Structures are given as C-alpha cells and as structure tokens.
N, C-alpha and C positions, 0 to 999 in steps of 0.2 A: 288746319291750322292760321297763324300770319302772313303776309307775303312780305319776305326778306327785303326792305326798301330800299337795302341799295344793289341786288340783284335789278330793283323793277320800278323805280322809284314815280311811275307816274300814278295822281294822284286822281281818285271820279271825285266827287260832291256831286251833290244835289243843293241845284241853286232857283231860284221863281221857278219851283216844280220840275226847272228838267235838270237831267242827266251829264253832266260836264269832266270829261275825261282833261287833267292837265298833265304835256311829256312834255320831255326835251330830250331833239332828238337832231343833230349836226349843231350840238350850241347853239340852238333858239328853241323858244321853250313856244308852245302850241295850246292849243283851250280844244276839243271838240263838240260839238254839240247838237243838236235835231232843228233841222229849222222849218219849215213851218206843216212839210213832212212830215212826220217822224225815219221816214225813212231815209230824209236826206239832211244826211250830213252838212254840214257849215267842221273848217277848222281854220284857225286865226291862228296866225303868228304873234302872240304878247312879248316877243322880245323889239319889234316894231311898233307894234301898237298901245304894249301893253310897255316898256317896257321893263318887261318880269326876264330879270337875269339869271336867275333860282327857277324849282319848280314852286317850292311857297309866296315868293312873288310873284306868279304867275295865282295860285289858290288870288290871295286879297286883292289880286288884278283882277277877275271876274268876279266876286262879293261883289269891292265899289261899286266897277260897270251895274253891275245891273243895281244895287240901290242907290247908283246916279241917276238910272233912265229907264226904272220899276218895272 
C-alpha cells in the first residue's frame, strides 16, 4: 500500500546512483544522502543552500545540483 503523502511527505529519489531523502522539519527542507562511505550520511539544509521552500522544490534542487556538478 502506498504511503499517504499528507501524513509522510518525505520523498526518496535516486540521483547519480545515490539515494537521497528529502523531508521538511521545523519549516526547513533537508536532504540526507550517503557520504564517501555508505555508513556516513550527510544532511544538507536546502532552505538556505538550495532556496527550497517545499519538498518538491527540494527535489528539483537536488536534481539540478547533480546535473550541474556531475
């Protein structure tokens, strides 16, 4: 059964061979992704770094970053 996006609005996408999870917490949009080691996960605030206000904008920001930066 599919998740109800209203209850759990997190998005999990695969970009550049890596899994990225975009979510909103305390009004800010964040992305978590694996670092150089798969056990070392990084969290980036997309509200300040990517100017994302919604999860959908966060998804686009992640895709655009990977498109421009390889």
